[in-house]
BAGUTI-669640 format. One record per residue: residue in one letter; y, x, z of N, C-alpha, C in turn. Coordinates in steps of 0.001 Angstrom, whole numbers, plus 500000, padded with zeros to 6 digits. Last residue first. Example, Ala and Ser with C-alpha at 12.3 -4.5 7.8 and 13.67 -1.06 7.14 Angstrom:
S497750512850507080498940513670507140500030512900507870;A494310513190507800495500512300507800496700513200507800;
REM end
This chain:
R491798492467477073491957492166475640491522490735475361;S493467494103479741492512493110479252492812492781477800;F495270495841480848494424496369479790493342495400479330;F496726494467482778497437495308481830496565495694480621;I494711493167484261495767492381483605496431493199482503;E493256495321485258492588494376484371493624493553483600;T495149496389486968494670497175485829494009496287484816;I495286494299488808496474494625488004496082495450486803;L492663494403489876493147493188489226494361493478488350;Y492490497008491014491607496628489891492199495418489137;N494454496714492960494559497797491988493697497470490755;F493514494722494541494614494390493645494866495497492636;I491487496197495884491156495006495108492247494707494091;L492955498252497129491932498607496172491548497397495290;I494581496666498808495183497586497829494182497946496755;L492722495397500439493467494596499482494148495473498430;I491841497634501946490896496885501110491642496082500041;S494217498400503233493521499320502349492580498603501412;S494825496100504746495749496582503727495049497489502741;T492610496010506486492824494935505500493773495366504399;V493065498460507901491811498224507153492012497146506076;V495609498176509050495340499302508139494099498998507282;A495285495833510594496337495919509593496042497018508559;N493228496472512366492992495445511356494044495495510234;T494545498401513971493376498744513158493141497761512047;T496566496768515090496899497967514316495744498391513421;A495050494855516458495947494443515372496320495621514480;E493800496454518366493002495791517365493849495346516182;G496102497203519847495273498215519192494410497616518099;V496924494717520796497803495459519904497019496535519144;G494743494101522442495037493270521284495934493950520285;Q495052496086524391493831496055523561494054495211522311;A497453495341525594497358496604524859496151496640523931;G497275491735525291497805492950525844497616494176524967;G496399489481523901495473490158524788495965491496525288;K497218489335520392497204488794521748496246489591522594;S498834489052517199498091489802518208498226489134519578;R500278487943515163499211487121515757498384487856516811;Y502012489985514431502559488682514856501528487827515577;G500295491997513556501101492190514738501621490897515304;H499227490802511309498321491159512407499099491416513696;Y501642490454509811500766489332510167499875489666511352;C502735492992509412503470491997510210502563490876510666;G500684494169507878501136494785509127501840493795510017;M500555492389505714499393492563506578499792493207507913;I503165492659504620502651491340505079501483491517506025;A503387495407503997504310494777504941503741493466505497;I501214495774502199501319496575503422502205495893504457;I501824493913500159500577493819500931500696494548502248;F504232494973499180504203493616499746502955493441500618;G503337497419498229504316497377499302504361496022499972;F501653496561496170501073497257497324502039497253498508;V503552495516494416502522494641494990501923495265496247;A504996497877493825505679496730494445504670495781495098;A502949499474492693503655499907493903504325498738494597;K502252498047490391501278498255491468501961498598492767;V504675498375489017504221497038489406503197497139490532;V504652501159488661505739500536489428505326499132489911;G502366501506487047502458502155488352503510501525489235;M503135500043484794501974499614485574502010500254486974;V505314501561483902505535500187484351504366499709485203;I504010503967483226505054503965484247505247502558484795;A502235503108481230501726503790482413502749503749483548;V503990502034479348502995501183479964502487501797481259;S505481504123478303506154503189479232505141502325479965;T503803507296478275504085505970477720504735505096478789;L503220510581477413503908509716478378504291508403477717;N502270512316475570501339511277476059501980510329477074;S504341514078475182503841513310474015502914512200474430;M504591515284477669505647514390477188505161513530476030;T502230516863477774502528515846478790503534514828478261;N502490518537475589501362517614475653501586516507476662;N504797519924476436504844519111475213503680518101475196;I503804521250478706504891520261478853504956519344477637;Y501888522880477469501486521930478496502535520849478667;N503457524462475755502452523533475177502032522481476216;A504976525871477635505648525004476689504650523994476084;P502963527341479088503824526345479732504459525360478778;N499613527720478158500986527995477739501911526941478341;F497269528242480864497795527479479735499211527932479401;G495816529449482991496423530273481930496914529533480728;L494828528342485243493993528270484048494585529005482862;K496850528920487150495427529100487470494563529209486204;Y499336528497486007499139529686486819497689529951487218;V499001526134484371499726527323483897499345528561484683;G497413524283485779497180524554484367497788525843483914;V498517524237488329497133524687488140496907525091486678;L501110523302487733500908524564488460499503525104488247;Y500562520848486474501224521917485723501001523276486406;G499527519364488587498672519683487447499232520802486610;G501907519252490097500720519909490634499726520280489539;F503489517712488400503868519112488652502709519909489237;I502202515310488627502206515983487330502567517446487491;G502798514844491367501427514951490918501320515677489560;I505611514670491346504969515725492108503531515932491654;I505989512411489683506585513716489334505875514848490059;D504570510433491094504250510754489703504743512154489348;G505968510352493534504613510857493509504134511209492114;F508320509150492627508376510506493176506980511132493167;L507200506714491936507831507522490893507969508973491358;V506395505931494496505364506169493486505958506987492337;L508835505606495821507869506590496332506832506928495252;L509864503511494303510538504793494306509611505908494808;P508010501438494892508133501950493514508839503307493450;M508538501214497751507273501729497251507360502176495795;V511032499974498160510894501402498361509633501962497732;L510791497217497742511782497980496974511562499481497052;V508747496400499474508641496074498045509601496920497222;A509707497337501946508425497851501407508353497593499911;A512103495838502258512135497294502211510858497863501577;W511125493181502311512076493642501291512068495156501133;V509516493317504634508928492983503321509838493487502203;R511363493973506624510230494872506361509614494594504993;P513166491786506575513629493163506276512492494117505952;A511277489576507197511976489712505898512497491127505628;I510368489911509908509473490033508770510213490345507464;L512545489734511787511513490778511889510764491007510595;Y514379487753510981514840488919511727513831490066511699;R512964485783509672514111486397508996514548487696509684;Y510990485238511564510603485581510196511753486272509458;P512378484492513880511662485773513844511212486187512456;N515542483229514059514280483040513312513529484375513221;A517023482565517095516888483561516026515525483356515371;S517466481063519385517715480454518084517745481488516949;L516542482157521706517947482450521350518308481945519960;T513892481451521543514721480799522554516194481001522256;V513070483258519613513065481829519294513950481060520271;L513303485600521117514098485424519912514188483946519516;A511346485140523066512768485206523467513673485061522274;D509067485307521536509411484024522138510874484013522597;I509236488039521042509367487117519933509695485724520444;Q508738489065523598510056489285522995510293488337521810;E506310488987524907507064487738524777508485487947524269;T504611491051524806505619491113525861506605489961525774;V503113490435522585502444490369523894503418490483525052;R505134490731520544504429489462520776503840489389522191;M505930493360520680506925492331520908506273490976521180;T503503494523519981504055494768521318505108493724521658;G503345493617517344502341493204518301502814493405519740;I505458494961516169505567493507516274504518492988517268;E504449497628516486505778497234516969505862495732517184;A501901497573515323502064497985516721503393497484517285;A502442496774512690501547495953513530501732496290515011;M504117498893511885504595497521511903503760496655512817;A502335501053512101503540501028512927504113499624513015;A500407500413510184500033500521511592501246500428512501;G502027500543507891501333499303508263500919499287509715;I502845503257507916503825502181508146503144500878508550;R500434504827507699501575505237508515502449504049508892;G498552503539506141498133504161507387499277504516508299;A500235502730504040499532501715504843499083502306506184;V500958505190502985501996504370503617501365503277504494;M498443505971501985499138506777502989500196505987503718;L497957503907500144497035504102501271497682504951502370;A500102504284498374499985503037499132499068503197500326;S499507506811497350500772506592498065500682505338498927;L497067506263496099497109507209497217498395507034498030;V497929504345494144496890504016495134496974504954496343;P500036505564492588500200504263493270499208504057494391;A498812508159491904500087508050492637500258506682493304;L496336507401490596496369508225491801497673508059492590;E496915505562488306496023505304489430496348506080490695;R498919506158486416498274504833486434497530504543487725;T499827508761486928500791507659486791500126506289486912;V497423510334487169498442510280488232499308509034488114;S495996509892484787495365509660486088496410509485487199;I497845510618482795497336509236482871496768508937484259;L498307513369483448499387512405483329498881510977483530;V495724514487483362496511514532484603497608513485484563;V495171514020480651494341513427481689495069513397483017;S497135515580479362497157514119479196496307513419480257;A496412518180480226497748517637480516497766516118480397;V493774518454479211494018518481480645495371517837480975;V493495518729476522493402517382477053493781517305478526;S493386521381475898494664520721475691494679519289476242;E490738522136476148491629522394477279492982521672477148;A488357521809474712489366520741474716490318520913475903;G485917523156474341487133523655473751488257522651473715;Y483730522445475761483917521803474465485201522229473775;E483935523685478156482861524132477275482941523509475895;S485921522262479447486225523608478915485174524094477939;I485480519857480665485624519845479201485876521239478617;G485149520227483418484269519317482712484331519432481204;S487087521974484231485712522395484429484740521490483649;Y489379520406483619489104521652482906487645522074483036;T489108518318485481489112518043484049488773519288483247;Q489281519723487927488062518983487579487973518684486085;L491907520781487779490738521650487891489461520947487454;A493455518411487566493539519455486535492315520366486580;I492760517093489937492421516485488648492460517508487526;V493866518861491821492410518676491755492013518078490428;M496591518564491278495965519868491151494442519752491026;G497002515874491892497239516355490541496565517691490304;A496413515977494648495619515111493750495788515581492306;F498409517616495618497042518150495592496107517272494757;L500597515827495152500579517212494646499162517738494529;T499998513507496555499986513476495082499975514878494476;T500184514514499222498989513830498733498919513866497219;L502782515565499419501614516431499602500349515801499018;G504338513184498938504439514395498101503227515293498206;V503561511524501020503300511110499640503349512322498723;V504484513018503186503053512735503097502689512297501685;P507352513191502633506468514380502756504991514075502576;V508198510391502439508266511308501307507352512523501477;S508378508763504588507089508833503923507056509819502788;Y510999508797505390510049509460506265508626509519505677;F512153507239503297512498508641503512511451509389504319;G510669504597503447510894505446502297511073506911502635;I510332503481506014509269503357505008509445504389503893;N512687504208507411511370504401507999510271504421506928;L514777503504505619514656504885506128513241505136506640;F514305500814505241514360501704504085514110503154504542;Q514680499958507863513332499934507299513250500771506023;K517444500267508055516555501016508980515140501065508447;G518318498453506114518563499897505940517693500748506849;L517518496096507382516937496471506095517120497954505839;L519196496105509583517766496218509801517043496624508515;K521607495735508201521402496921509029519928497170509290;I521282493245506976521405494447506146521154495715506961;Y519808490498507265520117491549508249520126492899507517;F521036487523506104520317488722505721520764489871506643;P520569484119507355521320485375507176520427486564506821;P519480483039504026520375483743504940520123483302506373;M516367483405502362517274482513503099518167483341504006;F514393484868501253515471484451500362516486483547501054;C512526485274503206513092486457502568514296486110501695;N511525482811503854512633483329504679513209484622504123;Y509492482578501930510618481621501970511798482200502716;V507786484644502685508433484683501378509645483761501350;S507014483681505270507664484981505113508427485066503793;K505762481217504757506967481278505602507737482584505384;T503587482185503182504539481184502656505854481209503431;I502287483895504948502865484433503707503896483472503167;F501457482056506920502358483164507273503032483732506040;Q499738480403505476500947479838506100501957480922506425;T497795482292504819498534481603503758499822481005504295;L496865482971507416497496483972506567498330483339505451;Y495784480516508270496890481117509013497639482139508165;G493744480290506291494808479306506395496015479840507143;L492196482487506964492795482429505642493920481398505600;N491371481721509498492241482873509374492909482911508007;M489738479517508745490889479334509626491897480485509490;I487796480790507221488652479778506597489912479547507432;F486619482428509211487241483019508015488206482032507342;G485615480507510993486659481436511407487388482074510237;V483675479372509306484784478553509821485941479415510284;P481938481589508876482705480982507782483865480114508224;A481185482073511718481830483083510861482584482453509696;K479990479732512712481203480242513347481940481229512429;G477590478879511739478810478352511121480098478925511662;L475735480210513290475716480418511848477029479955511204;T476318479205515819476475480622515564476588480897514075;Q475613476519515385476974476875515784477282478343515505;L472918476803514788473813476272513771475270476606514090;F471969477736517276471801478552516074472776478106514970;T472595475576518940473204476908519176473113477789517941;E470936473609517803472402473434517804473092474766518016;I468439474757518299468857474511516919470372474360516849;K468439474739521097468347476021520390468809475871518933;Q468582471985521580469675472842522026469664474183521293;K466071471214520569467292470688519976468508471552520342;L464332472446522309464349472878520892465624472435520211;M464956470931524587465129472406524573465225472918523144;
REM end
């Protein structure tokens, strides 16, 4: 009896790490196959264009609103923190650096992960549980090239454009608060912004956006592709896709920042 209890305890204790290692192996295999098939013909240009529309164009409003108010909040918070030291001219540079390096890439990626990552997981998960993916294999169509590759390419190429758009809107939000709320001189605010604009900030934001786009597409497709158990499984895949994408976005945000500014 004691032996059985010990065996049960050890099995329960080892189940979590073993499951984690297995899932990590499945994910590594999925990423390898997905990246490989992204560069192998045939290329489904029509499907790629559809994903460009879904990921890029339809995400513009939510990205614009998010970065607009983020820039406005940063301007207010910066002014309230440094106004007593007579350093109001720093507001423009703080808004610029905060938006281009961090806020626009991270907030845009989180919004797109919630919108697109969930949609990818739900769509592919539904195809999995209804055996549509098995039908593609039966018809000699590679599901990685037909389903995964267009989504990965679209996310990687579109996210930098969304982040650049978010940069402009976020900086504009800071300008609105600085000029119309705090009474800054418009010409001085613009000059301070332009004088502090560096290529490093823009490049870092674009690199982060491309990496985040890859994460969103891969995690959405992975959880959808491996979903099972009907509607409940699809729901779990959707939730897992958003959660894992968000966590990985924050982790890789730090890693990329460390790479750019490590000494």
